[in-house]
N, C-alpha and C positions, 0 to 999 in steps of 0.2 A: 462410689460405685464399684471400683475395682476391688476394694476390700470386701464388699458384700459378696461379690462373685467368688472370691478366694475362700471366704468363710463357708459359703454354700458348698463348694467343691470339697473342702476338708470335712464338713459334716456328713456329706454323702459317703465319703471314704470311711469315716468312723462307723456310721450306721451299717454300711456294707460289711465291714469287718465283723461286727456283732451278729449280723444275719448269717454270715458264712460260718461263724463259730457255733451257732445254734443248730445247724443242720446235723442230724445224726450221721455218724460215719458208717460206711458199709465196708464189709471185709474185702480186701484186695484179692484178685484171682490168684496171685502168687503166694498169698499168705497161708495156703492150705486148701484142702478140698471144700467146696461149697456144696453141702449135701442138700439136694432137692428131693431125693427119693430115698426110701429105706433100702438098704442093701438087699439084693435078691439075686437069684441065679440068672434069670433072663434080664436083658438090658432095657426092656420096654418100661416106660413110665408114663403115667397119665397125670394130668394136673388136678384131677378130681380125687375124691376119697378112694381108698383101696376097695376093690370089689371082693366080696367073700363068696366062695363057691360052696 
């Protein structure tokens, strides 16, 4: 019984390691600027597509 519990815990650790490695990495905030808007003179930015005048 004890051995079954130990094996189950170790298997969860192994599976968790593979799941964590499969998640795509995101850029770190200190790794450089994360550009969310194209550079422009004013600092306003909307989350939608750019509006053409």
